N, C-alpha and C positions, 0 to 999 in steps of 0.2 A: 336635197342636193341642192349645193351651193356651187354657184361658178367660181373659178379662181380668181377673178378680180372682185370678188365681194368677199374673199377671205381675209380676217381681220385677226391683229396679234391678240394670242389669248384664247383664240378659239379652238375647240376640239373637232378632230376629224377622223374618218375611219378611212384607213389606206392598206390594202394588201391584208385585210383581217385584223391590224393592229391599231391602236388608238393612239393618235399625235395630237400633239398641242403645238400650235404655229407661234414661232418665236420672233420670226420677220416675215413681212410680207410686202411686195412692193411691185406695182404695175408699172411696166415700162411703155412707154408711148411709141408709137410706130414712126419711123423715120424714113428718109427716102430709099436707104439701100435694106433695113430689116424692119421685119412685121413686129408689131407689139406682141409683149410677152409678160407673164408674170412670173415673180421671182419668189420662191417660197422656201422658209427654212423651218424644219419641223424637227420636234424632240418626242422620240418614242416614249410614252409614258410608262413601259413596263420596263424596258433594258435602259433608258435614258439616252441610247444613241441619238445623233442629230442627222439630219439628211436635207440636202438641199434639191429643190427642184425648180426647173424652168419650164414652165408650160404656157399654152395658149390661155388667153383670158377667159375664153368660152369652157375650157374643159371644167366637167362637173366633178366634185367630192362629195362623200356623203357626209353630211353635218351629224353632230352627235350632240344631243340634248342632254347636258349635264346637270345634276341637282347640287346647289350649294346649301350645306346644312353648317350651321353653327355648332360647334361642339365643344363640351368642355375639356382642357388637357387635364389627365389624371397623373400620369408617370411614366418613365421610360426605363427600362432594362438593360440600358446600353445599346441594344441592337434596334429596338423598336420602340416606337412612342406609342401610348395607348389614350385613345379619347372615348368621351361619352356620349352618346345623343341623349340630348335634355328631355325628350319626350318619353322615348322607349326604352331609356337606360342601357340599351345595346352598347357594348364596347367594339371597338374599332381599333385593328393593330395596324400601326403606320411605320413601314422600313423608315430608318435614320437616312436612307439615300433620297427619299422623297421629301424629308423635311430640310435638309442642307444645312446651310448656315443658320438658318433660323432657330435652329436648337440652343443656341445660346439665350435667345430671348423669352423660350416658353417658362412661364410659372404655372405652379398647380393652380386649378381651377381657371385658368385664363380661356376665353372665347376664342376659338379658331374655326375660320370657315373652310370646311372640308370638303371637297368636289368627289360626287358620288355618281357612278354610272353602273345601272342595273345592280344596286345593292351593294356594290365594291367601291371603296376609297380609291380614286386614280389621282388625286392632287390635293394639295394644301395651298391656299390663297393667302400669300405673305400680304401682311397690311401694311400701309404707307408708313406708320408709324407706332411704336410700342411706348406705354408709358413705365417709367422704372423710377426707383428712389434712390436718390444720393446717399450714400452710407458714409461716403469719407470725402472731404475735399480740402485745400488749403483755405486761409482766411484771404478775403479780397484785400487790395491794394488802391491806395489814392483814389477814394471816394466811389469805388465799384464801378470803375470805366468800363464801357462796353468793347473798347479798341483793343484790350489785351485778353487772353483765353488763359485757364488754368486747367490742370488736371482734376478729375474726378472719378472716384470709383462708384460703380452702382451696384445695387443690389444682386445682379446676376455675377458680380465680379469683373466684370467689364470696364476698363479704364478709356474714358473718352475725354476730350476738351469741352470745357464749358465756359460761359463769360463769367467775369466776374463777381456777379451780383448771386450767383448759385450758392446756396448754403447747403450744408448736410441737412437730412430730412425733406428737402426740395422734391418733389416729382417733376421729371423732366420727359419731353416725348425725344426719342430716337429712332432713326430711321434704321430698320434691320438691314437695308441693301447697302448702305454707306456706313453704318454704324457710327454715326455721326448726330451730335445734338441739333435739335430742331427749335423747341421753345421748352420756358418751363410752363408748366401746367397751374393754374391760378387755382387757388385753394378754397 
């Protein structure tokens, strides 16, 4: 059990028989007129609905131990994505709703951390950055200045803005959350 004041973003709790992921958590201190409370925003891991709670900081919730397993991405059939456990070779089917916009960044053989509870996948850990190859981009201008950006097409078909010094064949780090260039990966 964990008290409401100890709940952190990303934590999984069990509430009313369902698993919920904490999206926001904030403890509001006591004022002269109001008692202290904890604001929690949760997302149901099965239905993806969100719920907001305002509870006492001492209220207890059931903390759930989730195992993170790094699995290999295999393929998609359009509706589901398939991952393989590297040790048992067991395949896991994950619905596209659980993957979300990260689907654009998945490459065959890519290692992805999957959250597993009681043998069932319940979530995907989206990495801070993904490395992708630049397949086409224009030539740089005036001494490859960092001040201007140019368009580049990546191996997944995505088009992003990159600095002038980036060339075709370079590997770049891209943020899956913002879909923006982070840095060039040194060879």
